[in-house]
LOMI-210723 format. One record per residue: residue in one letter; x, y, z of N, C-alpha, C, O in turn. Coordinates in Angstrom, 2 decimals. Each point is the difference from the previous one (the first is absolute). Example, Ala and Ser with C-alpha at 12.3 -4.5 7.8 and 13.67 -1.06 7.14 Angstrom:
2
aa:A&n.xx:13.19&n.yy:-5.69&n.zz:7.80&ca.xx:-0.89&ca.yy:1.19&ca.zz:0.00&c.xx:0.90&c.yy:1.20&c.zz:0.00&o.xx:1.04&o.yy:-0.02&o.zz:0.66
aa:S&n.xx:-1.39&n.yy:1.07&n.zz:-1.38&ca.xx:0.82&ca.yy:1.19&ca.zz:0.06&c.xx:-0.77&c.yy:1.09&c.zz:0.73&o.xx:0.51&o.yy:1.11&o.zz:0.17
//
This chain:
83
aa:M&n.xx:-25.80&n.yy:-23.65&n.zz:-9.34&ca.xx:0.80&ca.yy:0.31&ca.zz:-0.93&c.xx:1.56&c.yy:-0.07&c.zz:0.49&o.xx:0.33&o.yy:0.34&o.zz:1.14
aa:D&n.xx:0.60&n.yy:-0.84&n.zz:-2.16&ca.xx:1.41&ca.yy:-0.17&ca.zz:0.36&c.xx:0.65&c.yy:1.37&c.zz:0.17&o.xx:-0.14&o.yy:0.95&o.zz:-0.77
aa:P&n.xx:0.95&n.yy:-0.99&n.zz:2.00&ca.xx:0.81&ca.yy:1.33&ca.zz:0.04&c.xx:0.46&c.yy:0.62&c.zz:-1.17&o.xx:-0.34&o.yy:1.10&o.zz:-0.43
aa:L&n.xx:1.29&n.yy:-2.05&n.zz:-0.16&ca.xx:0.64&ca.yy:0.34&ca.zz:-1.16&c.xx:-0.79&c.yy:0.55&c.zz:-0.99&o.xx:0.52&o.yy:0.90&o.zz:-0.65
aa:T&n.xx:-1.60&n.yy:-1.20&n.zz:0.40&ca.xx:-0.85&ca.yy:0.52&ca.zz:-0.93&c.xx:-0.18&c.yy:1.46&c.zz:0.29&o.xx:0.30&o.yy:0.83&o.zz:-0.86
aa:N&n.xx:-0.77&n.yy:-0.48&n.zz:2.02&ca.xx:-0.07&ca.yy:1.42&ca.zz:0.48&c.xx:1.23&c.yy:0.68&c.zz:0.12&o.xx:-0.05&o.yy:1.22&o.zz:0.12
aa:A&n.xx:1.09&n.yy:-1.78&n.zz:-0.12&ca.xx:1.36&ca.yy:0.99&ca.zz:-0.07&c.xx:-0.05&c.yy:1.24&c.zz:-1.00&o.xx:0.39&o.yy:1.13&o.zz:0.28
aa:G&n.xx:-0.98&n.yy:-1.58&n.zz:-1.59&ca.xx:0.10&ca.yy:1.37&ca.zz:-0.90&c.xx:-1.06&c.yy:0.86&c.zz:0.26&o.xx:0.07&o.yy:1.06&o.zz:-0.62
aa:L&n.xx:-1.23&n.yy:-1.22&n.zz:1.52&ca.xx:-0.68&ca.yy:0.92&ca.zz:0.47&c.xx:0.22&c.yy:1.05&c.zz:1.00&o.xx:-0.74&o.yy:0.94&o.zz:0.28
aa:G&n.xx:1.97&n.yy:-1.29&n.zz:0.24&ca.xx:0.51&ca.yy:0.87&ca.zz:0.95&c.xx:0.24&c.yy:-0.60&c.zz:1.46&o.xx:0.67&o.yy:0.67&o.zz:0.79
aa:A&n.xx:-1.15&n.yy:-1.86&n.zz:-0.41&ca.xx:-0.01&ca.yy:-0.53&ca.zz:0.90&c.xx:1.51&c.yy:-0.52&c.zz:0.37&o.xx:0.55&o.yy:-0.56&o.zz:-0.95
aa:R&n.xx:0.04&n.yy:0.63&n.zz:1.85&ca.xx:1.35&ca.yy:-0.68&ca.zz:0.32&c.xx:0.13&c.yy:-1.13&c.zz:0.78&o.xx:-0.76&o.yy:0.04&o.zz:0.97
aa:R&n.xx:1.50&n.yy:-1.12&n.zz:-1.05&ca.xx:0.26&ca.yy:-0.91&ca.zz:0.69&c.xx:1.08&c.yy:0.30&c.zz:1.57&o.xx:0.78&o.yy:0.95&o.zz:0.12
aa:N&n.xx:-0.96&n.yy:-1.73&n.zz:0.64&ca.xx:0.57&ca.yy:0.16&ca.zz:1.33&c.xx:1.20&c.yy:0.26&c.zz:-0.23&o.xx:0.54&o.yy:1.00&o.zz:0.46
aa:E&n.xx:0.21&n.yy:-2.05&n.zz:-1.36&ca.xx:1.46&ca.yy:0.09&ca.zz:-0.38&c.xx:0.46&c.yy:1.09&c.zz:-0.46&o.xx:1.07&o.yy:0.45&o.zz:0.40
aa:D&n.xx:-1.84&n.yy:0.20&n.zz:-1.39&ca.xx:0.58&ca.yy:1.50&ca.zz:-0.65&c.xx:0.02&c.yy:1.09&c.zz:1.18&o.xx:0.97&o.yy:0.73&o.zz:0.15
aa:I&n.xx:-2.08&n.yy:-0.67&n.zz:0.66&ca.xx:0.02&ca.yy:0.56&ca.zz:0.96&c.xx:1.16&c.yy:0.00&c.zz:0.95&o.xx:0.76&o.yy:0.96&o.zz:0.10
aa:A&n.xx:-0.65&n.yy:-2.07&n.zz:0.60&ca.xx:1.31&ca.yy:-0.52&ca.zz:0.72&c.xx:1.16&c.yy:0.63&c.zz:-0.46&o.xx:0.79&o.yy:0.68&o.zz:0.65
aa:L&n.xx:-0.76&n.yy:-1.00&n.zz:-1.92&ca.xx:1.31&ca.yy:0.34&ca.zz:-0.55&c.xx:0.44&c.yy:1.52&c.zz:-0.25&o.xx:1.16&o.yy:0.41&o.zz:-0.03
aa:D&n.xx:-2.40&n.yy:0.38&n.zz:-0.17&ca.xx:0.19&ca.yy:1.48&ca.zz:0.22&c.xx:0.10&c.yy:0.41&c.zz:1.16&o.xx:0.56&o.yy:1.07&o.zz:0.19
aa:L&n.xx:-1.01&n.yy:-1.74&n.zz:0.76&ca.xx:0.22&ca.yy:0.35&ca.zz:1.57&c.xx:1.50&c.yy:-0.10&c.zz:0.15&o.xx:0.67&o.yy:0.95&o.zz:0.42
aa:L&n.xx:-0.15&n.yy:-2.09&n.zz:-0.78&ca.xx:1.57&ca.yy:-0.41&ca.zz:-0.04&c.xx:0.68&c.yy:1.12&c.zz:-0.22&o.xx:0.69&o.yy:0.59&o.zz:0.83
aa:K&n.xx:-0.93&n.yy:-0.22&n.zz:-2.20&ca.xx:0.68&ca.yy:0.94&ca.zz:-0.51&c.xx:0.13&c.yy:1.31&c.zz:0.77&o.xx:1.09&o.yy:0.57&o.zz:0.13
aa:F&n.xx:-2.34&n.yy:-0.07&n.zz:0.44&ca.xx:-0.18&ca.yy:1.15&ca.zz:0.78&c.xx:1.10&c.yy:-0.18&c.zz:1.39&o.xx:1.00&o.yy:0.68&o.zz:0.24
aa:V&n.xx:-1.51&n.yy:-1.74&n.zz:0.51&ca.xx:0.72&ca.yy:-0.24&ca.zz:1.16&c.xx:1.47&c.yy:-0.14&c.zz:-0.28&o.xx:0.74&o.yy:0.39&o.zz:0.91
aa:A&n.xx:-0.08&n.yy:-0.94&n.zz:-2.15&ca.xx:1.29&ca.yy:-0.23&ca.zz:0.09&c.xx:0.60&c.yy:1.47&c.zz:-0.31&o.xx:0.97&o.yy:0.40&o.zz:0.65
aa:A&n.xx:-1.44&n.yy:0.23&n.zz:-1.43&ca.xx:0.24&ca.yy:1.38&ca.zz:-0.02&c.xx:0.35&c.yy:0.82&c.zz:0.73&o.xx:1.07&o.yy:0.60&o.zz:0.11
aa:T&n.xx:-2.37&n.yy:-0.53&n.zz:0.65&ca.xx:0.12&ca.yy:0.78&ca.zz:1.37&c.xx:0.76&c.yy:-0.35&c.zz:1.06&o.xx:0.45&o.yy:0.88&o.zz:0.74
aa:A&n.xx:-0.24&n.yy:-1.92&n.zz:-0.57&ca.xx:0.95&ca.yy:-0.75&ca.zz:0.86&c.xx:1.62&c.yy:-0.23&c.zz:-0.34&o.xx:0.96&o.yy:-0.27&o.zz:0.73
aa:G&n.xx:-1.06&n.yy:0.45&n.zz:-1.88&ca.xx:1.40&ca.yy:0.14&ca.zz:-0.65&c.xx:0.53&c.yy:-1.69&c.zz:-0.28&o.xx:1.15&o.yy:-0.25&o.zz:-0.36
aa:V&n.xx:-2.05&n.yy:-0.67&n.zz:0.57&ca.xx:0.54&ca.yy:-1.50&ca.zz:-0.05&c.xx:0.14&c.yy:-0.03&c.zz:-1.85&o.xx:-0.82&o.yy:0.31&o.zz:-0.87
aa:G&n.xx:2.20&n.yy:-0.80&n.zz:0.79&ca.xx:0.31&ca.yy:-0.25&ca.zz:-1.54&c.xx:1.18&c.yy:1.09&c.zz:-0.28&o.xx:0.82&o.yy:-0.26&o.zz:-0.87
aa:R&n.xx:-0.75&n.yy:1.23&n.zz:1.46&ca.xx:1.08&ca.yy:0.86&ca.zz:-0.20&c.xx:1.41&c.yy:-0.49&c.zz:0.50&o.xx:0.07&o.yy:-0.52&o.zz:1.12
aa:P&n.xx:0.85&n.yy:0.63&n.zz:-1.76&ca.xx:1.38&ca.yy:-0.44&ca.zz:0.38&c.xx:0.67&c.yy:0.76&c.zz:1.06&o.xx:-0.17&o.yy:1.22&o.zz:-0.06
aa:V&n.xx:0.98&n.yy:-1.71&n.zz:1.13&ca.xx:0.38&ca.yy:0.43&ca.zz:1.01&c.xx:1.15&c.yy:1.14&c.zz:-0.33&o.xx:1.01&o.yy:-0.45&o.zz:-0.53
aa:V&n.xx:-1.02&n.yy:1.49&n.zz:0.71&ca.xx:0.97&ca.yy:1.21&ca.zz:-0.49&c.xx:1.47&c.yy:-0.20&c.zz:0.93&o.xx:0.00&o.yy:0.04&o.zz:1.23
aa:A&n.xx:0.84&n.yy:-0.19&n.zz:-1.82&ca.xx:1.19&ca.yy:-0.09&ca.zz:0.75&c.xx:0.33&c.yy:1.32&c.zz:0.43&o.xx:-0.29&o.yy:0.95&o.zz:-0.73
aa:S&n.xx:0.90&n.yy:-0.78&n.zz:1.91&ca.xx:0.48&ca.yy:1.23&ca.zz:0.79&c.xx:1.35&c.yy:-0.66&c.zz:0.54&o.xx:0.39&o.yy:-1.17&o.zz:0.00
aa:T&n.xx:0.22&n.yy:2.44&n.zz:0.51&ca.xx:1.41&ca.yy:-0.04&ca.zz:0.61&c.xx:-0.49&c.yy:-0.08&c.zz:1.58&o.xx:-0.96&o.yy:0.44&o.zz:0.63
aa:G&n.xx:2.17&n.yy:-1.24&n.zz:-0.33&ca.xx:-0.20&ca.yy:-0.16&ca.zz:1.42&c.xx:-0.66&c.yy:-1.71&c.zz:0.55&o.xx:-0.06&o.yy:-0.91&o.zz:-0.83
aa:F&n.xx:-0.24&n.yy:0.76&n.zz:1.82&ca.xx:-0.64&ca.yy:-1.08&ca.zz:0.30&c.xx:-1.04&c.yy:-0.36&c.zz:-0.84&o.xx:-0.55&o.yy:0.93&o.zz:-0.59
aa:S&n.xx:0.09&n.yy:-2.18&n.zz:0.38&ca.xx:-1.17&ca.yy:-0.31&ca.zz:-0.65&c.xx:-0.95&c.yy:-0.97&c.zz:0.85&o.xx:0.68&o.yy:-0.96&o.zz:0.38
aa:G&n.xx:-1.57&n.yy:0.90&n.zz:-0.08&ca.xx:-0.82&ca.yy:-0.92&ca.zz:0.82&c.xx:-0.48&c.yy:-1.15&c.zz:-0.73&o.xx:-0.09&o.yy:-0.90&o.zz:0.83
aa:A&n.xx:-0.24&n.yy:0.51&n.zz:-1.91&ca.xx:-0.21&ca.yy:-1.21&ca.zz:-0.74&c.xx:0.22&c.yy:0.37&c.zz:-1.40&o.xx:-0.18&o.yy:1.05&o.zz:-0.60
aa:S&n.xx:0.71&n.yy:-2.50&n.zz:0.15&ca.xx:0.28&ca.yy:-0.01&ca.zz:-1.47&c.xx:-1.59&c.yy:-0.02&c.zz:-0.82&o.xx:-1.12&o.yy:-0.18&o.zz:0.47
aa:A&n.xx:1.51&n.yy:0.41&n.zz:-1.67&ca.xx:-1.48&ca.yy:-0.07&ca.zz:-0.74&c.xx:-0.37&c.yy:-1.75&c.zz:-0.20&o.xx:0.78&o.yy:-0.93&o.zz:-0.20
aa:P&n.xx:-2.22&n.yy:0.94&n.zz:0.33&ca.xx:-0.58&ca.yy:-1.21&ca.zz:-0.05&c.xx:0.21&c.yy:-0.69&c.zz:-1.53&o.xx:-0.17&o.yy:0.68&o.zz:-1.01
aa:K&n.xx:0.45&n.yy:-1.71&n.zz:0.97&ca.xx:0.01&ca.yy:-1.02&ca.zz:-0.98&c.xx:-1.01&c.yy:0.11&c.zz:-0.89&o.xx:-1.09&o.yy:0.27&o.zz:0.51
aa:P&n.xx:1.13&n.yy:-0.44&n.zz:-1.92&ca.xx:-1.27&ca.yy:-0.22&ca.zz:-0.96&c.xx:-1.19&c.yy:-0.94&c.zz:0.87&o.xx:-1.18&o.yy:0.26&o.zz:0.20
aa:E&n.xx:1.95&n.yy:-1.37&n.zz:0.18&ca.xx:-1.32&ca.yy:-0.99&ca.zz:0.23&c.xx:-0.37&c.yy:0.49&c.zz:1.23&o.xx:-1.22&o.yy:-0.17&o.zz:0.09
aa:E&n.xx:1.67&n.yy:0.72&n.zz:0.94&ca.xx:-0.67&ca.yy:0.55&ca.zz:1.12&c.xx:-1.03&c.yy:1.31&c.zz:-0.44&o.xx:-1.05&o.yy:0.23&o.zz:0.61
aa:H&n.xx:1.49&n.yy:0.51&n.zz:-1.70&ca.xx:-0.88&ca.yy:1.13&ca.zz:-0.23&c.xx:-1.22&c.yy:-0.73&c.zz:-0.56&o.xx:-1.11&o.yy:0.19&o.zz:0.49
aa:V&n.xx:1.30&n.yy:-0.91&n.zz:-1.38&ca.xx:-1.25&ca.yy:-0.87&ca.zz:-0.83&c.xx:-0.84&c.yy:-0.54&c.zz:1.06&o.xx:-1.22&o.yy:0.16&o.zz:-0.10
aa:A&n.xx:1.78&n.yy:-0.86&n.zz:1.24&ca.xx:-0.73&ca.yy:-0.50&ca.zz:0.97&c.xx:-0.70&c.yy:0.74&c.zz:0.59&o.xx:-1.05&o.yy:-0.49&o.zz:0.44
aa:Q&n.xx:1.34&n.yy:2.02&n.zz:-0.17&ca.xx:-0.64&ca.yy:0.91&ca.zz:0.80&c.xx:-1.11&c.yy:0.74&c.zz:-0.58&o.xx:-0.94&o.yy:0.50&o.zz:0.62
aa:L&n.xx:1.21&n.yy:-0.48&n.zz:-2.29&ca.xx:-1.05&ca.yy:0.42&ca.zz:-0.86&c.xx:-1.15&c.yy:-0.85&c.zz:-0.04&o.xx:-1.13&o.yy:0.46&o.zz:-0.17
aa:L&n.xx:1.44&n.yy:-2.13&n.zz:0.37&ca.xx:-1.16&ca.yy:-0.88&ca.zz:-0.38&c.xx:-0.65&c.yy:-0.04&c.zz:1.55&o.xx:-1.20&o.yy:-0.26&o.zz:0.08
aa:E&n.xx:1.72&n.yy:0.42&n.zz:0.76&ca.xx:-0.56&ca.yy:0.23&ca.zz:1.31&c.xx:-1.11&c.yy:1.13&c.zz:0.17&o.xx:-1.11&o.yy:-0.04&o.zz:0.53
aa:L&n.xx:1.84&n.yy:1.12&n.zz:-1.20&ca.xx:-0.70&ca.yy:1.42&ca.zz:0.12&c.xx:-1.42&c.yy:-0.32&c.zz:-0.82&o.xx:-1.12&o.yy:0.18&o.zz:0.48
aa:Y&n.xx:1.41&n.yy:-0.71&n.zz:-1.81&ca.xx:-1.11&ca.yy:-0.51&ca.zz:-0.82&c.xx:-1.16&c.yy:-0.86&c.zz:0.65&o.xx:-1.21&o.yy:0.13&o.zz:-0.19
aa:S&n.xx:1.74&n.yy:-0.88&n.zz:0.86&ca.xx:-0.89&ca.yy:-0.84&ca.zz:0.69&c.xx:-0.66&c.yy:0.90&c.zz:0.97&o.xx:-1.21&o.yy:-0.07&o.zz:-0.21
aa:R&n.xx:1.44&n.yy:0.78&n.zz:1.04&ca.xx:-0.44&ca.yy:0.85&ca.zz:1.09&c.xx:-1.05&c.yy:0.94&c.zz:-0.62&o.xx:-1.14&o.yy:0.04&o.zz:0.47
aa:C&n.xx:1.53&n.yy:0.75&n.zz:-1.56&ca.xx:-0.94&ca.yy:0.89&ca.zz:-0.97&c.xx:-1.11&c.yy:-1.05&c.zz:-0.36&o.xx:-1.13&o.yy:0.18&o.zz:0.44
aa:L&n.xx:1.39&n.yy:-1.19&n.zz:-1.18&ca.xx:-1.14&ca.yy:-0.91&ca.zz:-0.19&c.xx:-0.91&c.yy:-0.16&c.zz:0.81&o.xx:-1.18&o.yy:0.29&o.zz:-0.20
aa:S&n.xx:1.78&n.yy:-0.92&n.zz:1.50&ca.xx:-0.91&ca.yy:-0.31&ca.zz:1.21&c.xx:-0.98&c.yy:1.38&c.zz:0.48&o.xx:-1.15&o.yy:-0.17&o.zz:0.40
aa:A&n.xx:1.68&n.yy:1.27&n.zz:-0.48&ca.xx:-0.55&ca.yy:1.35&ca.zz:0.31&c.xx:-1.41&c.yy:0.13&c.zz:-0.94&o.xx:-1.14&o.yy:0.18&o.zz:0.42
aa:V&n.xx:1.54&n.yy:-0.32&n.zz:-1.71&ca.xx:-0.96&ca.yy:0.30&ca.zz:-1.07&c.xx:-1.24&c.yy:-0.97&c.zz:0.09&o.xx:-1.14&o.yy:0.32&o.zz:-0.35
aa:E&n.xx:1.55&n.yy:-1.69&n.zz:0.93&ca.xx:-1.03&ca.yy:-0.91&ca.zz:-0.18&c.xx:-0.80&c.yy:0.06&c.zz:1.47&o.xx:-1.05&o.yy:-0.60&o.zz:0.24
aa:G&n.xx:1.73&n.yy:1.40&n.zz:0.64&ca.xx:-0.90&ca.yy:0.35&ca.zz:1.32&c.xx:0.50&c.yy:-1.02&c.zz:1.04&o.xx:-0.60&o.yy:-0.38&o.zz:1.00
aa:K&n.xx:1.90&n.yy:-0.02&n.zz:-1.46&ca.xx:0.31&ca.yy:-1.09&ca.zz:1.33&c.xx:1.03&c.yy:0.55&c.zz:1.03&o.xx:1.02&o.yy:0.63&o.zz:-0.29
aa:G&n.xx:-1.38&n.yy:-0.92&n.zz:1.38&ca.xx:0.72&ca.yy:0.57&ca.zz:1.05&c.xx:1.46&c.yy:-0.58&c.zz:0.09&o.xx:0.24&o.yy:-0.78&o.zz:-0.93
aa:P&n.xx:0.83&n.yy:0.98&n.zz:1.87&ca.xx:1.01&ca.yy:-0.51&ca.zz:0.18&c.xx:-0.12&c.yy:-1.28&c.zz:0.60&o.xx:0.91&o.yy:-0.80&o.zz:-0.19
aa:E&n.xx:-2.13&n.yy:0.37&n.zz:1.08&ca.xx:-0.35&ca.yy:-1.33&ca.zz:0.61&c.xx:-0.46&c.yy:-0.76&c.zz:-1.07&o.xx:0.67&o.yy:-1.03&o.zz:-0.14
aa:Q&n.xx:-1.75&n.yy:1.20&n.zz:-0.82&ca.xx:-0.08&ca.yy:-0.59&ca.zz:-0.88&c.xx:1.10&c.yy:-0.19&c.zz:-1.06&o.xx:-0.19&o.yy:-0.99&o.zz:-0.69
aa:E&n.xx:1.25&n.yy:1.66&n.zz:0.41&ca.xx:1.00&ca.yy:0.00&ca.zz:-1.04&c.xx:0.85&c.yy:-1.22&c.zz:0.72&o.xx:0.48&o.yy:-0.92&o.zz:-0.67
aa:K&n.xx:-0.37&n.yy:0.99&n.zz:1.94&ca.xx:1.03&ca.yy:-0.95&ca.zz:0.65&c.xx:-0.95&c.yy:-1.36&c.zz:0.01&o.xx:0.60&o.yy:-1.03&o.zz:-0.28
aa:A&n.xx:-1.58&n.yy:0.94&n.zz:0.47&ca.xx:-0.88&ca.yy:-1.38&ca.zz:-0.24&c.xx:0.07&c.yy:-0.69&c.zz:-1.43&o.xx:0.19&o.yy:-1.21&o.zz:-0.17
aa:G&n.xx:-0.35&n.yy:2.10&n.zz:-0.76&ca.xx:0.22&ca.yy:-0.32&ca.zz:-1.39&c.xx:1.15&c.yy:-0.85&c.zz:-0.32&o.xx:-0.08&o.yy:-1.14&o.zz:-0.46
aa:K&n.xx:1.30&n.yy:1.85&n.zz:0.78&ca.xx:1.22&ca.yy:-0.29&ca.zz:-0.11&c.xx:0.53&c.yy:-1.33&c.zz:0.63&o.xx:0.93&o.yy:-0.68&o.zz:-0.45
aa:G&n.xx:-1.73&n.yy:0.41&n.zz:1.65&ca.xx:0.29&ca.yy:-1.59&ca.zz:0.68&c.xx:-0.93&c.yy:-1.00&c.zz:-0.89&o.xx:0.40&o.yy:-1.14&o.zz:-0.20
aa:A&n.xx:-1.55&n.yy:1.56&n.zz:-0.28&ca.xx:-0.66&ca.yy:-1.08&ca.zz:-0.58&c.xx:0.45&c.yy:-0.53&c.zz:-1.40&o.xx:-0.17&o.yy:-1.14&o.zz:-0.44
aa:A&n.xx:0.94&n.yy:2.47&n.zz:-0.31&ca.xx:0.62&ca.yy:-0.43&ca.zz:-1.23&c.xx:1.25&c.yy:-0.65&c.zz:0.21&o.xx:0.30&o.yy:-0.71&o.zz:-0.96
aa:Q&n.xx:0.69&n.yy:0.72&n.zz:2.04&ca.xx:0.85&ca.yy:-0.83&ca.zz:-0.08&c.xx:0.03&c.yy:-1.24&c.zz:0.40&o.xx:1.01&o.yy:-0.69&o.zz:-0.20
//
């Protein structure tokens, strides 16, 4: 049976689970929060929007790999084959 057919019956796709995992990790780790300005010396400037999007996409990719049961070694091998 098609996975999309079962979606209404409570089954969830890996992409949906990975997205929920991304939201949890981002909220817990503070990814996506703006850098708060403080007086005195500042260590680093706020990341550019492009850098922020790239970080989120990388995090989503890692979450999806974790949901699919792929380890870091398999994830790296898959990236090399896709390029």
